[in-house]
N, C-alpha and C positions, 0 to 999 in steps of 0.2 A: 719490338725494337724501340729504343728510347735514347734519350740524351741524359747525361748526369743531372741536369736541372729537373728532369721529370722522372727520376729513377723511382721515387716513392710511388708515383701513379702506376708505373709499369709493374712494379712488384705487387701492388694491390690487384691489378688486373690479372696477373699470373696466379695469385692465390684464389681468385674467384673461379678459376677453371678447374676441371677435374684434375686430380693429382698427376703431375708429369706431363700434362697436355701442353703447357706453355712454359717457355724459359726466356729469361731476359737477355737480349743482345744489345750491347751498348755501342754508341757511336765511337769508332776507333780514333777519331781526332776531334774531340769535343771543343778544343780551342780554335779549330780551323774555321774556314768559311762554312756557314750552315749548309748542310747537304743531306736531304732525306735519302738520296740514292746511295751515298757512301755507307750509311747504316743499313739500308735495305740489302745491299750486296752481302754484307756480313751475315745478315739473317738468312738469306737464301743459301749461303755456303755452309750454314750450321746444321744441315740436315743430318739426322742420326742414322747410324748403320741399321739397315733393315727396313727403314721407312720407305713407303711407296710415294708419299706426298708430303709436301711442306706447307704449313700454314704460317703466314706472317700477318701480325696484327700490330698496328701502331698503338702507342701508349695511351692515347686520348680517346679510346673507343669504349662504348658500352655494349656488351654482348647480350643477345636475346636469351631468354630462359632455355630455349631449345637449340641454341647455336650449334653445339657439338653433335647433337643427334641429327639435325638436318644436314650438317656438313658430312657426317659419316654416310648417310643415305645418298647424298648427291655424288660423293666419290664412287660409291658402288654403282650408281647409275651411269656416270660419265667419267670413267677412270682416266681418260686421256685428255680431258679438257681443263682449261684454266677457269677458275670459278671466282668471280668477284662477289663478295657478300655485302656490298654497300654501293649505293649510287647517290650522287648529289641531287637535290631537289630542282636545280636549274640546268641540268645537263641533258645531253642527248640520250645517254644511257638511262637517265631518269625517265625520259619520255618513253623509251622502250619498256621500262618497268610499268609505267601507267597503262600502256596497251596490254601488257601481260596481266595486270590486275583486272582490266576490263574483260579479258578473255578467259580468266580463271587459270592462267598458267602459273607455274612455280619457278620457271627460269625463262629468261629471254636471251636471244642471241645478242652478244655485245655488238655495238655499232661503231662506226669509225669515229673515234674521239680518243681521249686518253682512256686507258683501261684502269678502273678504280683499284688502287693498291693499298688502301688503308686497312682492309681485311680481305685477304686473298689466299687461295689455295692453288698450288701448281703441282703437277706430277714431278717426280724426282728429276727425271732427265730434262724436263723443261726448265726447272729451277736452276739446274747446273748450266744449261745453255744460256739462260738470261744473265746469270752471274758473270759468265765469260764475256758476253756482249756488253754488259754494263761497265765492266772494267775498261773496255776500250773507249767508253764515252763518258767518263767521269768529267764533271764540271762542264757538261754540255746541256743536256735536257733533264727535266724532272723525271723521276722514275716511272710515273704513270704514262707519260708520253712515250718514253722508250719501251715500256712494256707493250703498249699497243703496237708499236712499230715491229717489235720482235715477234709477237704472236701472229700478226698479219703476214709478215714476210715468210714465216715458217709454216703457215697453214694450220696452226694449232686452234682447235675449236675453243671458243670463249663464250661464257655465259654469265649473266648477272641475276642474282637471286630476287624473287618476288615472294614476300616483301624483303626488305633489307634485314639481314641478320645481325647488324651492328649499327650503332648510332654514334655520331660524333659529339663528344662533350664540348669541344670548341672553347677551351680555356686558353686562348692565345695561340700563337704560332711561332715556334722557334725558326722555322724555315722561311718565314717572311710572307705567309699567306693571309695574315690578318686583314690586309687591305681589301680582301674580297668580301668581307662581311660574314655573318653567320653562315656556317656550312653544315646544313642538316641533311639527313637522309630523305630521299623521295618518299619513302614509305617504311617506317619502322614500327613493327608490331611485336612487342616484347614476348607475348605468349603465343606466338604463331605455332600451329599444330603441325608436326612433321608428317610427311607422307606425300605420295604422288610426285616424286622428284623427277619423273620422266615426262611430266606435262610441260612441254616447252613451246614457246612462240618464237619463231625464227623468220628470217628473210623479210624483215620490215623494210619498207622502201620510202616511207614518208614519216618524218619525225617532227611534230610540232612541239616547241618548248618555249618557255617564257624566261628570258634572261636579259639582264641589263635593262629592264624596263621595256623590252620590245618582244612582241610575239614573233618568234623566229621559226624557220622550217628548213630542215635538211632533207634533200630528195636524192635518192640514188640515181646515178647517171644511167645505169644499165636497166632501168625499169622499162619493160617493153610495153608498147601500146596494145590495145585489143587486137588480137589476130596477127601481130607482128612477130617476126623471129626474134629470139633473145639477142641481146647485145653480145659482142665478142668477149671471150674470157678475159682479154686484156683490160676491159673496162670494169670488171667485177670489183665491187667495194669502193668505187669512186662516187663522191657525193657532190651535189651542187648546194651552195649555201644561199638560201633565199630568206624571205620573211613570210609570215602567214598570209598577209594581204596579197603579196605578189603571187604566191602559190594558188590561192583561191581564185584570183583574177584569171590565172592561166588555165584553170580547169572549168571556167565558165560560171563561177559562183559570184553573183553580185550581191553584196551584203545590204546595200541600200541603208535603210534606217532600222534594220533588225535589232541592232545592239544598242541603239540610242537610249531606249527606255531604261534598260537595266543599268547602263552607265550613269544616267541622270539620277537614278535612285541611290547611288553610292553616297553615304553620309560620313563614314569613318575613313575610308581610303580615298585616294585621289582619283579623278577621272581617268588619268593616264594608266594607273594601275588596274582600275576596273576594266578599261577597254582592253588592255593587254591580256589579262586573265581570261576575259570572255572570248577574245579572238583565238587564243591558244586552245581553249577548251572546245570552241566551235570547230576548229580545224581538226582536232583530235576526234571529235564525234563524227564529223563528216568522213574522215578517212576510215575509221573503224566500221561504220555502217556501209559505206560505198564498197569497200573491199572485203567486207564480211570477215574481218580478222578473227581467227580462232586458233586455239592451240590443239595439239593432238591429244585427245583424251586417252587416259592411261588406266588400265584395270588396276584395282587395288592389289597391293603386294602384301607379303606376310608381315612387313613392318608398319603397315598403315593401320593404326589403332582405331580410327573412327570412320573407316570406309573410304571410298574413292575420292572424296573431296575434303578440304580443310574444315568445312562446316557440314559434312555429310552430303555434299552436293553430288548429284549423279548426272551423267550425260543424258541429254534429250535424245530419245531414240530417233526422232524425225530429223534432227539437225546435227547430231553429234557435238553440239555445243556443250561446254562445261560451265556450270554456273560459277560466277566469281564469288570469292569470299567477301561478304559485306564489310567486314572490318578492314581488310586489306584495301578494298576499293575505296572506302571512305577516306582512309588516310592518304592514299595516293592522290586523290582529287583535292584534298584539303591543302596540299603543299604546292599546287600550281601557282597560285597568287603569291604566297610568301616567298617562294624561290625566285620569282621574277623581280621582286623589289629588295631582295636581301643584300644586293651590292651597295645600297645607299642608305639603309635604315638599320636601326638598332634592334636587338632581340625583343625588347619590350614593345617598341612601336610596331614591329611585325606581328607580334602576338595579338595586339589590340585590333588589328585588321583581319585576322585569320577568319573569323566567323563570316564576316561580310564577303570577303573574297571567295570563300567556299560557296556561298549562295550564288554568287555571280558565275563561278566556274560551272556549277551544276546547270544553271540556265543556259550557258553557252554550249555545254555538252548536249543538252536536249535539243537545242536548235540545230546543232551540227548533225545529230542523228536524223532529224527530219530531212535536212538537205541531202545527206548522204543516201538516204533511202530513195529520194526522188532521183538522184543521179544514178543509182544502181538500176532502177527500173528503166530510166531512159537509155542507159548503156545496153541493157538487155534487149530493148526494143530496136536499138540501132543495129545490133548484131543480126537481128532477124530481118532487117530491111535490106533488100538488094540495092546496091549502089546504082546511081543513074550516070552512065558514062557520058562524056562529052569530049569533043575533039581537043587534043592536047593535054588531057588529064593524065597525070602520072601517079603510080601507086604511092601511097603515103608510107613513110617510115615512122619511127617512133615520134610522138610529139615532142617538140622542144629540143631534141638532141641532134648534134652534128652526126652525120653518117660516118662510118669508118673511112679512114684514109684510102683513097683510090686514085689511080692515074689513068685507068682505062676509059671509063665513061667521062664525058665532058661535064655531066651534071649529075649530082647525087639526088636522092629522094628528098621531097620537100618536108619541112618541119611545120606543123600546124599546132596551134594551141589545142589542148585536149578539152574542147568544149563539146558538150553533147548537143548535136544538131540533127536535123533530118538528113536523109541521104542526099536529097536534091540541094539542100543548103550547103552541104559539105562539098558537093561536086562543083557548084558554080558560085563564085563570090557574089554576095549581095551588094546592092548599091550602098555606098558609104562605108564599106568595110575598109579597114586599114590596108594600105598598099602591100603587095607582095614585094619581097626583097630577096635577092641572091647574095650570098656572103662568100667571099673568097678569103682564105687564110684563117678558117675557124677551128682548125684541128689542134688547138692548144687548150689548156685549162681556162685561160682568159676568154678565148673564142667560144668555148662551151657556155660560159656564163652569159656572154653577150647575146648569143643565139637564143638561149633560153629566155633572156629578158625580153628580146624583141618578140618572140613567139607568145610569151605571156601578155605582152601589150596588144596582142591581136593580129600581128603580122604573120601571114604564111611565109615561112623562111625556108629557103633551099640553100644547102651548103655546096660549094663548088670545089672540085679538085684542081681546076685550072681556069684561067680567064677565058670567057667565051669570045669568039671572033665576031666582028661586026657590032652594030649598035644593040645593046641588051634590050630584051623585051620587058624586063622588070627593072626595078631599081637594083643597082649593083654596089654593094658595100665591100670595099677592099681593106681588110684588116692586116695585110702582110707587113705594113709599116709599123704596126702596133704590137702584134703578137709574135712571139719567137719561142723556139725550144728553150727549156730551162738551162741546158748545157751551154748555150751560146751566150757569150758575154755581151752586156749591153753596150751600145755605142756611146762613147764619151762625148758629151756636149751636144748630142743630136736631139732636137726636139721631135717627139713622136708626131707623125702625121698620118692620117688616114683619108681616104677619098670616098665620096659618095656620088654615084652617077645616077641621075633621075631621068627616066625616059622622056619626061615633059620639059626638061631643063636644057638650055642650050649648052651649058658648060658643066664640067665636072666640079663638084664642090670639094674644096680642100679644107680639111678640118685640123687645126693645130690643137693637139691635146696637151693638157698640163701634166702634172705628176700623178699618174694613175695609181690608185691603190684600192684595196678591197678584195673580195673573193676572186680567185683566179690569178691574181697578180703575183709576180715572183718575189723571192726573198732578197734579190740582189739589186733591186731598184733603189733610188735615193730614199724613198720612204720605207721600202721593204727591209733595207739593212738595219734601220733603227728598230723596227718592230721585231725583226729576227733576233737581234741582240737582247732586247728586253725580254723576249720569251725565254731565252736561255740564261736569264739572270746575269747577263754580261753588262758592264758599264757602256753607256752610250758615248762614243768618241766622236766629237764634232770637228772635222777637219776645217770646216768653214762655217762657224756659227752665224755669221752675218749673211751667208748665202740665202737666196730666196727660192721658194717653191710655190707651185700653184696646185694644191691637191684637188684631185677629181676622183670621186668614188665611182666604181663600176656601174652602180645603179643609176647615178646621175648621167653617165655617158649613155646608157640605154635610153633614158628619158629624152635626152637631146636628140639622139638618132631617130627615135620614133616621131618626135615633133617635126624634124626636118623631112622625114618621109611623107608626112601628111601635108605639110605646107612648105613648098619650095621657097627658099629665101631669095632676096634680090642680090645679096652679096655673094660672090663666088668663093671668098676666103673668109673663114670664121674661126673663132677660138672657142674651145670648150675647156674651161678651167674654173677653179674656185678662187677665193680671195688669196692674195699674196701673203705668205707667212715666211718668217726666217727659219733657218734650220734649228736655231736654239728654241724658238717658240714651238715648233713642231715637236722637238724632243721633249719639252715639258708636257705636252699633251700625251705623248707616248708613255711617259712615266706615270701619268694618271690613268690612262685607258688600258694599258697592258700590264706594266709592272713597275713599281717605284725603285728602279735601279739607279746607281750613281751616274752623274753627268760629268764627263771629262772633256771640257773645251780644249782644243789644241790649236786653234787659230786665233785671229784677231778678235777683239771685243765686238759685240754686235753693234751695228749702226742702223739707222733707219733704212727700211727696204725701199728700193726704187719703185716708181709708179708702174713701170713696165708699159709705157705708152706705145711701144712698137708692136704690141700684140694686136691682132685683128679683133674686130668687135665680136661679141657673142651673138648667137641667134636671137632675133627679136622676141622679147617676152620670156626668154629662158634664163634660169639661174639654178645652180646646184641646191639641192634640198637636204642632203645628208650632213648631219652635224659631225664635225671632225672627230670628237671622242668616240662616238658610236661607230663611225666608219673605220677607225683604227682598230676598235675591238673586233669587228668582223674580219678585218685583214689578219689579225693575230689568230683568230679561230681557224681561218682557212690554212694559214701556214703551219700551225701546230698539228692539225688533223689531216690535212691533204698535202700541202706543199712539202712537208717533211719526207714524204715517200718518194719525191723526185731527187732528193739530194743526200739522204742518209742511207748508206749501204749497210746491210746486215751480213 
C-alpha cells in the first residue's frame, strides 16, 4: 500500500518479492487529508479469489531474506490468527518480543496496545470484517489502534513475530508520524532461519518498556496473586499503566544504590538515558526470572531445515526450556536504550550511544535476574509456610487490585502490596508500617489505578462496596465524588472533591482536586477532550482559550493521599492541584506531547490567568512532581489502548 509520492518505492518493494506475491494498492484520494487507514482498507479489500489470507505491507518496509518462508510456515501453524511481522523498539509489543527472545519463542501473544500494521497477515474473513469496521470509522483513529480494537472485540488470536520479519526504512512520514523520531524494529534479523513457528510465548502479565525517556511498565489487571482465584472474565485484557520504579516498589524490590555505579560510568549517553535503560532491563530480568517465563517447546517439523531451534537449540530435558537464539536476543536487547531516547534524538546521535546503552542494558538485566531469583525462592518458601492467624484477619485477595463489584458483603477483601514477607509479618502489621486504608468508590478505571498506587506505596488497601456504619476502624477514602462510570456525563462547573477520614483525626478531611489527568482518567474531562482529539488527529477547538486549569496527574494524587495517611494535617480543607495554566497553554503542550494537530481558537484572546486565591492551601510540604508533557503522554497512552474500549463499539 502506498501513496503516489512513494509509488517508486512501493514498486521496488513489490519487485523484490517472489513473482505475484505483492501488488501495489494506491491511496484512493491522494489529494485528500493524509490517511493510512483509507489506503489500508483498499488493500484489505483487494484480496484475490481463492486466497485464504491477505498480506499487507507498507511501502517503506525492508523485508527479511526469509520473510515469505516464515510467513507461509506461520500461516500453516496458526491459520486463524492475525500475525504482525514488525514491532517498534519502544512499544509494549516490542517488550513482549524481548521476552520472547529471552525465552526462545518465535511468536508472542500481542498485548493491549495498537496492533502493528506496517507488515501484517490476516485470514480472509478477518480482513473482510476489519474492512467493513474501518469504513464505519474513517477519519477517527489510526488503522493500528482500530485493528487492535477489532481483533480484541472479536476474540481473534493475535501474535507478533520474534524476530521482526520487516524493518522500517523511515524516510519521512506522509501520515504525519515524523514527529515521533526514528521508528525502528525491536529486533530485525535479516537472515533469520525459518522453523519452529509453533514456539509461542503468551499470557504475559508485566511488560517493562523504555519510552519517552521513562522506564515504564504495563501490568495486567487480572493477574492473580499466589493461591488466589483468577479474576473475573470481564477483567481479561485490562491493564494498569505504571512505571518500572512504581512496579518494583510495589513488589518489594528496593533498588537503593544498585544502579548508581553503572549510570555514573556512562560517558556517551546521558545519565537519564542510562538510568532508564538500566531500570527497564532490570525490571525485565526480574520478571523473567521470578515468573520463569518460557515458551512451549515444539518438536521439529518437516519444514525445519536445521533442527528444533534457530541455531540448532534443543530443549533441556530437565526444564523444558528452549535456548534463545543468540543473534535474536542480542539485537532485542540492543534496542532497549535507543528506543527509549528515539523520541528526541536523531538517528546519528542514537547510533553513537547504542554500544554504551547495550552494555548498560545487559548489566541491568543481570541484576534483575539476581533479584528475580531471590524473589522466586522467597515466594516458594512463603507458599510452604503456614499462615499465623490472628483475630480480625481476613483472607487476602489479589495484591493491588479492587475486588469485583458486590453489594452483599459490607467489606471486600484487602489489597496488599505484593511484598515477599514471612507469614507472621504478613499477618500482623509491623511498627511504622504505612496505615491501612479502606476505599469507597474504587470500581472504576481511575479507582483501580489509585488503589494500585496506594498499595504500591505500602498501604494495605481494602475496597468497600458501601460505606460502613459508625466510626471506621481504619482510614476511609471516599472516591465517589471523583470517579464515575464513563457513560455518565461530567458535572458542569463542579470542582471534584474527595474526603479522607482518619481514625486519629477529629474531622473529615475535604480535598479539592484540580483537573485530574493520566492513566484511568476519562476522555470527556477538560483535559481528556484535548488529548482525545489529538489522538484522532482532530484539530483542538478551544471554546475558552483564556480559561484556566489546574492539572493534577493521578500519580501525584496518590503521593498526596499517601502523605496525608501517614501524617494528619492541621487544616481540614486542602487542595491538590498543580500550577495554573490557560487552556491555550495546555493545548500547546498537548500538541507537543501527543500529536501536532492544528489549533482552532473559538473564544476570546488569552489573558493573564487569575491567581486563584480562593483555593485552599496544599498539604504541608507537598507539591506535584509529574511534568506536564510526560503526564499528557501517559494519559494519551491509556486512552488509546484502554479508554477506547469503553467508548468505541464494534
